[in-house]
C-alpha positions in Angstrom: 40.1 61.0 41.8 40.0 58.9 45.0 42.3 59.2 48.0 43.3 56.3 50.2 42.1 56.4 53.7 45.5 56.1 55.2 47.0 59.1 53.3 43.9 61.3 53.8 43.7 60.8 57.5 47.3 61.5 58.4 48.7 65.0 58.5 52.1 66.1 57.2 53.5 66.2 60.8 52.6 62.6 61.4 53.9 61.5 58.1 57.3 63.1 59.0 57.3 61.2 62.3 56.5 57.9 60.6 59.3 58.4 58.1 61.7 59.1 61.0 60.6 56.0 62.8 61.1 53.8 59.7 64.6 55.3 59.2 65.7 54.7 62.8 64.3 51.2 62.9 66.2 50.3 59.8 69.4 51.6 61.4 69.0 49.8 64.6 67.9 52.6 66.9 65.4 51.5 69.6 64.0 54.8 70.8 63.7 58.5 69.9 62.3 61.5 71.6 60.7 63.6 68.9 60.8 67.3 68.5 57.7 68.9 66.8 58.5 70.2 63.3 56.7 72.4 61.0 56.1 70.4 57.8 56.2 73.5 55.6 59.5 74.9 56.8 61.1 71.8 58.3 62.3 74.0 61.2 62.1 73.0 64.9 59.3 74.7 66.9 61.0 74.3 70.2 64.4 73.7 71.6 65.6 70.2 72.1 65.6 69.0 75.7 68.2 66.3 75.1 70.5 65.7 78.1 74.1 66.9 77.8 76.5 64.5 76.4 78.4 62.6 79.0 82.1 63.2 79.3 84.2 60.4 77.7 86.3 58.5 80.1 89.6 56.7 79.7 89.7 53.5 81.9 86.9 55.0 84.0 88.9 58.2 84.7 87.5 61.6 83.8 89.7 64.0 81.8 91.4 66.8 83.7 89.2 69.8 84.2 90.1 73.2 82.8 90.0 75.8 85.6 89.3 79.4 85.0 90.3 82.3 87.2 86.9 82.3 88.8 87.0 78.6 89.6 86.8 77.6 93.2 89.7 75.2 93.0 93.1 75.3 91.2 94.6 72.4 89.4 96.5 71.4 92.6 93.2 71.2 94.6 93.9 74.4 96.6 91.2 77.0 96.8 92.1 80.0 94.6 92.5 83.3 96.5 89.8 84.9 94.2 87.2 82.3 95.3 87.7 83.0 99.0 86.6 86.0 101.1 89.4 88.5 101.5 89.6 87.6 105.2 90.1 83.9 104.4 92.7 84.3 101.7 95.9 82.3 102.3 98.4 84.4 104.2 101.8 85.0 102.6 105.0 85.3 104.7 105.8 89.0 105.3 109.3 90.4 105.8 110.1 91.1 109.4 112.0 94.3 108.4 113.0 96.2 105.3 116.1 95.0 103.6 118.4 97.7 102.3 120.1 95.2 100.0 119.2 91.9 98.4 119.5 89.5 95.5 116.4 87.6 94.5 115.2 85.4 91.6 112.0 86.9 90.1 110.3 83.6 89.2 107.1 85.6 88.2 109.0 87.4 85.4 109.3 85.9 81.9 111.2 86.7 78.7 110.3 86.9 75.1 113.1 87.0 72.5 112.7 89.1 69.3 115.4 88.7 66.8 115.8 89.8 63.2 116.7 92.8 61.1 113.3 94.5 61.6 113.3 94.2 65.4 113.8 97.9 66.1 111.3 99.0 63.4 108.7 96.5 64.7 109.0 97.6 68.4 109.0 101.3 67.3 105.3 101.0 66.2 104.1 99.2 69.3 105.8 100.6 72.4 105.8 104.1 74.1 109.6 104.5 74.2 111.7 105.6 71.2 113.4 102.5 69.8 116.4 103.4 67.7 118.7 100.8 66.2 121.8 102.7 67.1 122.6 103.3 70.8 119.4 101.6 71.9 120.9 100.2 75.1 123.5 103.0 75.6 122.1 103.9 79.0 121.2 100.3 80.1 117.8 98.7 79.9 114.7 100.4 78.3 111.6 100.8 80.4 108.4 101.1 78.2 104.9 99.8 77.8 102.5 98.2 75.2 99.1 99.9 74.8 95.9 98.8 73.1 94.1 100.8 70.4 92.2 102.8 73.1 95.4 104.0 74.8 95.1 101.7 77.8 98.0 99.6 79.1 98.4 96.0 78.0 101.7 95.4 79.8 104.7 97.3 81.3 108.0 95.7 80.1 111.7 96.0 80.3 113.8 95.6 77.2 117.1 93.8 77.7 119.9 93.8 75.2 120.8 90.5 73.7 123.9 89.4 75.5 127.1 88.0 74.0 127.0 84.5 72.6 129.5 83.5 75.3 126.9 84.1 78.1 124.1 82.3 76.3 123.4 78.6 75.9 124.0 76.9 72.6 120.2 76.8 71.8 119.8 80.6 72.2 123.1 81.5 70.6 122.0 79.9 67.3 118.9 82.1 67.2 120.7 85.4 67.1 119.9 87.3 63.9 120.9 90.5 62.2 119.9 93.9 63.7 118.9 94.8 67.3 117.9 91.5 69.1 116.2 92.0 72.4 114.7 90.2 75.3 111.2 91.6 76.4 110.7 91.1 80.2 107.1 90.9 81.2 105.1 89.6 84.2 104.1 85.9 84.0 100.4 86.8 84.2 100.6 89.0 81.1 103.0 86.7 79.2 100.5 84.9 76.9 98.5 88.1 76.2 101.7 90.0 75.2 102.9 87.1 73.1 99.7 87.0 71.1 99.8 90.8 70.7 103.3 90.6 69.2 102.5 87.8 66.9 99.3 89.5 65.7 101.2 92.6 64.6 104.2 90.8 63.1 102.7 90.7 59.6 105.6 90.7 57.1 108.3 91.9 59.5 111.6 90.0 59.2 111.7 89.0 62.9 111.4 85.9 65.0 109.2 86.0 68.2 109.8 83.1 70.6 109.2 82.6 74.3 112.4 81.9 76.4 112.5 78.9 78.6 112.9 80.1 82.2 115.4 77.2 82.7 117.7 78.8 80.0 117.5 82.4 81.1 116.0 83.6 84.4 115.5 87.2 85.7 117.1 88.4 89.0 117.1 91.7 90.7 119.9 93.1 92.9 119.7 96.3 95.1 122.1 97.8 97.6 122.8 101.3 99.1 126.2 101.2 97.4 127.3 100.5 93.8 127.6 96.8 93.0 131.4 96.9 92.7 131.7 97.5 96.5 129.0 95.1 97.7 128.7 91.3 97.7 128.5 90.0 94.1 126.8 86.7 93.3 128.8 84.0 91.5 129.5 85.0 87.9 129.6 81.4 86.7 126.0 81.5 85.7 125.7 85.3 85.0 124.7 86.4 81.5 124.2 90.2 81.9 123.8 92.8 84.5 122.3 96.3 83.7 121.0 99.2 85.8 117.2 99.3 86.3 116.1 102.7 84.7 113.0 102.9 86.9 114.9 103.7 90.1 116.2 107.3 90.6 119.9 107.8 90.3 120.6 109.4 93.7 118.9 106.5 95.4 120.1 102.9 96.1 121.8 101.0 93.3 119.3 98.7 91.4 120.4 96.2 88.8 118.5 93.7 86.7 120.4 90.5 86.1 119.9 87.7 83.5 121.4 84.4 84.6 121.3 80.7 83.8 119.6 78.7 86.4 122.2 77.1 88.7 122.2 73.3 89.1 122.6 73.5 92.9 121.1 75.9 95.5 120.5 79.5 94.3 122.5 82.3 95.9 119.5 84.4 97.0 119.7 86.7 99.9 116.1 88.0 99.8 112.5 86.9 98.9 110.1 88.2 96.3 108.2 89.9 99.2 111.3 91.8 100.1 111.6 92.9 96.5 108.0 93.9 96.4 108.4 96.0 99.5 111.4 97.6 98.0 109.4 98.6 95.0 106.5 99.9 97.0 108.7 102.2 99.1 110.1 103.8 96.0 106.7 104.0 94.3 107.5 101.6 91.4 104.4 99.8 90.0 104.9 96.5 88.2 102.7 93.8 86.7 98.9 93.5 86.1 97.9 93.6 89.7 99.2 97.1 90.2 98.7 98.2 86.5 95.4 96.6 85.5 95.5 95.6 81.8 93.1 97.3 79.5 92.1 99.7 82.3 95.1 101.6 83.5 96.4 104.7 81.8 100.2 105.2 81.2 100.3 108.7 82.7 98.4 107.6 85.8 100.8 104.7 86.2 103.8 107.1 86.2 105.4 105.5 83.1 106.0 109.1 81.7 107.8 110.1 84.9 109.9 106.9 84.8 111.2 107.8 81.3 109.1 105.1 79.6 107.3 107.4 77.1 108.8 109.6 74.4 106.3 112.3 73.4 108.3 113.3 70.3 108.4 109.9 68.5 106.1 108.9 65.6 102.9 107.0 65.6 102.4 103.8 67.7 99.5 101.8 68.9 97.5 103.8 71.5 99.4 107.1 70.9 96.4 109.4 70.3 95.0 109.3 73.9 98.4 109.5 75.5 99.5 112.6 73.5 96.1 114.3 73.9 96.2 113.8 77.7 99.8 115.1 77.8 99.2 118.4 75.9 95.6 119.2 76.6 94.5 117.3 79.7 95.3 117.2 83.4 96.5 114.0 85.1 94.6 114.1 88.4 95.5 110.6 89.6 98.9 108.9 90.1 100.2 105.7 91.7 101.9 106.6 95.0 103.3 104.7 98.0 100.9 104.7 101.0 101.2 104.0 104.7 98.5 102.0 106.3 97.8 102.5 110.0 95.2 102.1 112.7 95.5 105.8 113.8 95.2 109.0 111.8 98.5 110.3 110.4 97.9 114.1 110.0 101.5 115.2 109.6 103.3 114.8 106.2 105.5 111.7 105.9 109.1 112.1 104.6 109.8 109.5 102.0 113.2 108.8 103.6 111.6 107.7 106.8 109.2 105.2 105.1 111.5 102.2 105.4 111.9 102.7 109.1 108.1 102.8 109.5 107.5 99.4 108.0 105.9 96.8 110.2 104.4 93.4 109.5 101.8 93.7 112.3 99.1 94.9 109.9 98.1 91.9 107.7 98.6 92.4 104.0 95.4 93.0 102.1 95.2 90.5 99.2 94.2 92.3 96.0 92.3 90.3 93.4 94.2 90.7 90.1 91.2 89.6 88.1 89.0 92.3 89.6 87.6 94.7 87.1 87.7 97.5 89.7 91.5 97.3 89.9 91.9 97.4 93.7 90.1 98.4 96.9 88.3 101.7 97.3 89.8 104.4 99.5 87.3 106.8 100.9 87.5 110.1 102.7 87.3 109.6 106.5 83.7 110.4 107.5 83.0 113.7 109.4 80.6 114.0 112.3 78.0 116.0 110.3 78.5 114.3 107.0 75.7 112.2 105.6 77.6 110.7 102.7 81.2 110.2 101.8 81.1 110.8 98.1 83.1 109.1 95.5 86.4 107.2 96.3 89.6 109.2 96.5 91.7 106.3 95.4 92.2 102.6 95.0 94.6 100.4 97.0 96.5 98.3 94.4 98.7 96.2 96.7 100.3 96.1 100.2 103.0 94.3 102.1 102.4 94.8 105.8 101.6 98.5 106.3 103.2 99.8 103.1 101.5 99.6 99.7 100.8 101.2 96.4 97.6 103.1 95.6 96.1 105.0 92.7 95.5 108.4 94.4 93.6 111.5 93.5 96.5 114.0 94.0 94.4 116.9 95.1 92.5 114.8 97.6 95.2 112.7 99.2 98.3 114.9 98.8 99.4 118.5 99.0 100.0 118.6 95.2 98.0 121.0 93.1 97.5 119.9 89.5 94.8 122.4 88.4 94.1 126.0 89.1 90.5 125.5 90.0 91.3 123.3 92.9 93.5 125.8 94.8 90.7 126.9 97.1 89.7 123.4 97.9 93.2 122.0 98.5 93.4 119.7 101.5 96.5 120.2 103.5 95.8 117.3 105.9 93.8 114.8 104.0 92.5 111.8 106.0 91.4 108.7 104.1 90.5 105.2 105.0 89.8 101.9 103.2 86.2 101.0 102.5 84.5 98.1 104.3 87.6 97.0 106.3 86.1 97.2 109.8 84.6 93.7 109.6 87.7 92.2 108.0 90.5 93.7 110.1 88.6 94.6 113.2 88.7 98.4 112.8 89.2 101.2 110.3 92.5 101.3 108.3 93.7 104.8 107.5 95.7 105.5 104.4 98.4 108.2 104.1 99.9 108.9 100.7 103.6 109.6 100.3 104.9 111.5 97.3 108.2 110.2 96.0 110.8 112.7 94.8 110.5 111.7 91.1 106.8 112.2 91.1 106.9 115.7 92.8 109.8 116.8 90.6 108.1 115.5 87.4 104.8 117.3 88.2 106.5 120.6 89.0 108.5 120.4 85.8 105.4 119.8 83.8 103.7 122.8 85.4 106.7 125.0 84.7 106.7 124.0 81.0 103.0 124.7 80.6 103.4 128.0 82.3 106.3 129.0 80.1 104.4 127.9 77.0 101.3 129.9 78.0 103.5 133.0 78.6 105.1 132.6 75.2 101.7 132.4 73.6 100.6 135.6 75.4 103.7 137.4 74.2 103.0 136.3 70.6 99.4 137.6 70.9 100.6 140.9 72.2 103.1 141.3 69.3 100.4 140.5 66.8 98.1 143.0 68.4 100.7 145.8 68.2 
């Protein structure tokens, strides 16, 4: 048997390249950059170094770029606050003083409508509150939260009753179904995440889940030191419903959540969103993903239990295991509290009633990055003269308007509250804390003084009393069994 010279002198690799050349020549390709191949396995031996495909253009114009949270520019060409140093973030207008009453459109709050006969059953398995079809909105709105499977918060929400058809537009009135139909109010930053979460768990439930157009129904908040009947009421021509906000304590100022159709002309607002945020901070009410970081915050640390947003006697729901275990066997050592920021050390306790009078806009607001995984700025114990290290943070600043903000505080380090017996000997009666790494940004140390609202102090004391009575009952039962 004789072999031709051409076939005997050419290896398998070269034969593959020759076949590729003939194929490309027949199809009109002029050039090719070859990648070495193993003739036995026909698998590439190295990664291709082809240049990236150029973006297709339309009439010479590149398509619009998709910007992420970490992008340096937003779609309008303005640098995003996350991409700038904290000292260079765009300044927002601050209130000159605290407003004791106001009416404001919350443009950062969105609504999701859930209609159908299985609405109450569907929500019962997802939220922390007890959702009953009968008498659901007997006491006004329902404050609750959605958790993930690990027991961390996805979003804090307010459930609104579906108003009468007379107050709704024709489009929404046609979507009313049988059963308890509700509006789920959520922060705009968590809107898409919650909408996907609801649709993922819908399965075969007889419900309809749809986003509500903000032009059809908008969210407003109204607060005043007197009941709404005796104060200035906005025009009712565009009003849909007005309900008490369950997060604010009853003895305090009147707070109502309003659903309205967007007016055609100028809106009747008497305050700004910054005024509303300051009002929340003074009363210690967290709201939204900036102050309650999603997939990181715990419901008990975010005071949702103290704001009547958790029912510990209801059945199973997503994320229940960690919440119930912490309630009955654990100790909540951190809570979200109002804080007073100042240039000097505040050693004396601060009365919560005097907090509105102590507000000032001279201290610039500290922009908190909502996409930060840390969930705020660290608060450290003020250094002592003989201390070589500060230790771990005593809290995190979540947001601030002027010199008043909200912070996740270690109660036994930043307040006079005692949540565990072993910390009684180390209790700090005059804790002094300050923000970390603020001297270069604001020109000096910023001291942080935590203020304990009445509902937090009362809730912690009631929980301690219940645990003490329970332990005494257990001891009495043990004594009876021993006798």
